[in-house]
C-alpha positions as CSV (number, residue, x, y, z in Angstrom):
1,M,-7.8,28.4,14.9
2,K,-6.6,26.9,18.2
3,P,-4.4,23.9,18.6
4,V,-5.4,21.2,21.1
5,Y,-3.1,19.4,23.5
6,T,-4.0,17.0,26.4
7,P,-1.4,15.0,28.3
8,D,-4.0,12.3,28.7
9,A,-3.7,11.2,25.1
10,V,-0.8,10.0,23.0
11,P,1.4,13.0,22.4
12,P,1.6,14.5,18.9
13,L,4.8,14.4,16.9
14,P,6.4,17.9,16.6
15,V,5.0,18.5,13.1
16,F,1.2,18.5,14.0
17,S,-1.2,18.9,16.9
18,Q,-3.5,16.4,18.4
19,A,-6.4,18.4,17.1
20,T,-7.4,21.9,16.0
21,I,-10.5,23.8,17.0
22,S,-12.1,26.2,14.4
23,R,-15.6,27.7,14.3
24,G,-17.2,25.2,16.8
25,Y,-15.6,22.1,15.3
26,V,-12.7,19.9,16.3
27,Y,-10.5,18.6,13.5
28,A,-8.7,15.6,15.1
29,S,-5.4,14.3,13.7
30,G,-5.0,10.7,12.8
31,N,-4.8,8.2,15.7
32,I,-3.3,4.8,15.6
33,G,-3.5,2.1,18.2
34,C,-0.4,2.8,20.2
35,T,0.8,3.7,23.7
36,K,2.2,7.1,24.7
37,E,5.6,5.7,23.9
38,F,4.5,5.0,20.3
39,K,4.5,1.3,20.7
40,L,1.7,-0.5,18.9
41,V,-0.7,-2.3,21.2
42,E,-0.7,-6.0,21.0
43,G,-3.7,-8.0,19.8
44,G,-4.0,-7.1,16.1
45,I,-6.6,-4.9,14.4
46,R,-9.2,-5.2,17.1
47,A,-6.9,-4.0,19.8
48,E,-5.4,-1.2,17.6
49,T,-8.9,0.0,16.7
50,R,-10.0,0.1,20.3
51,A,-6.8,1.9,21.4
52,A,-7.1,4.5,18.6
53,L,-10.7,5.2,19.4
54,E,-10.0,5.5,23.1
55,N,-7.2,8.0,22.4
56,L,-9.4,9.9,20.0
57,R,-12.0,10.1,22.7
58,K,-9.5,11.6,25.1
59,V,-8.5,14.3,22.6
60,L,-12.2,15.1,21.8
61,Q,-13.0,15.3,25.6
62,A,-10.2,17.8,26.1
63,T,-12.1,20.1,23.8
64,G,-15.5,19.7,25.3
65,S,-16.6,17.2,22.6
66,D,-16.8,13.4,22.5
67,L,-17.2,10.5,20.1
68,E,-20.9,11.0,20.0
69,H,-20.4,14.4,18.4
70,I,-18.3,13.1,15.5
71,V,-19.7,14.4,12.2
72,K,-17.3,12.7,9.8
73,A,-14.6,10.0,10.4
74,N,-11.9,8.8,8.0
75,I,-10.3,5.4,8.5
76,Y,-7.2,4.2,6.8
77,M,-6.4,0.4,6.8
78,R,-3.4,-1.6,5.6
79,N,-5.3,-4.8,5.1
80,M,-8.8,-3.8,4.4
81,P,-10.0,-6.9,2.6
82,E,-9.2,-9.2,5.5
83,E,-9.6,-7.0,8.5
84,F,-12.5,-4.6,7.6
85,H,-15.1,-6.7,9.4
86,M,-12.9,-6.9,12.6
87,M,-12.3,-3.2,12.6
88,N,-16.1,-2.6,12.2
89,E,-16.8,-5.0,15.0
90,I,-14.9,-2.7,17.5
91,Y,-15.9,0.6,15.8
92,A,-19.6,-0.3,16.3
93,Q,-19.0,-0.7,20.1
94,F,-18.1,3.0,20.4
95,F,-21.2,4.5,18.6
96,S,-24.9,4.1,19.1
97,S,-26.7,3.0,16.0
98,D,-28.8,6.2,15.9
99,K,-25.7,8.4,15.9
100,M,-23.3,6.8,13.5
101,P,-21.2,9.5,11.9
102,A,-20.6,9.8,8.2
103,R,-17.4,7.7,7.4
104,T,-14.9,6.9,4.7
105,C,-12.7,3.9,4.9
106,V,-9.8,3.3,2.5
107,G,-7.0,0.8,2.0
108,V,-3.5,2.2,2.1
109,A,0.0,0.7,1.6
110,S,1.4,1.7,4.9
111,L,0.8,3.7,8.1
112,P,3.0,5.2,10.8
113,F,4.9,2.7,13.0
114,G,3.5,-0.2,11.0
115,A,0.0,0.4,12.4
116,A,-2.9,-1.7,10.9
117,M,-5.3,1.3,11.0
118,E,-5.6,5.0,11.6
119,I,-8.6,7.1,12.3
120,E,-9.2,10.9,12.1
121,C,-12.4,12.9,12.5
122,V,-14.3,16.2,12.5
123,A,-16.5,16.6,15.5
124,E,-18.9,19.3,16.8
125,I,-18.3,21.1,20.1
126,P,-21.7,21.2,21.7
127,N,-22.9,24.4,23.2
């Protein structure tokens, strides 16, 4: 197991790493739509989804992977009934229709820093 750190992405809190590499896979920690100073981006669920995916991309790229190599994604949302379609609108812009990863999306009561959504994933590291 090898922890991952890239200064290009939002820094991890002291109790976890941005991701961990094990046996050819990257296990990325949850990403919310915030700045490196842990301030939520403005613009609601769409902006937060975009920022979270862009940060996740930076973490994956630091390992030699990328969004296109995600095998499984998990998304957590505070207001799933009203914002699910808006999150999906942005999410779909980051993946080609022939390479959509498996995904779970669940509603939760709260997320760090009051975020609207959080995304984590498992991705392959291509040879």
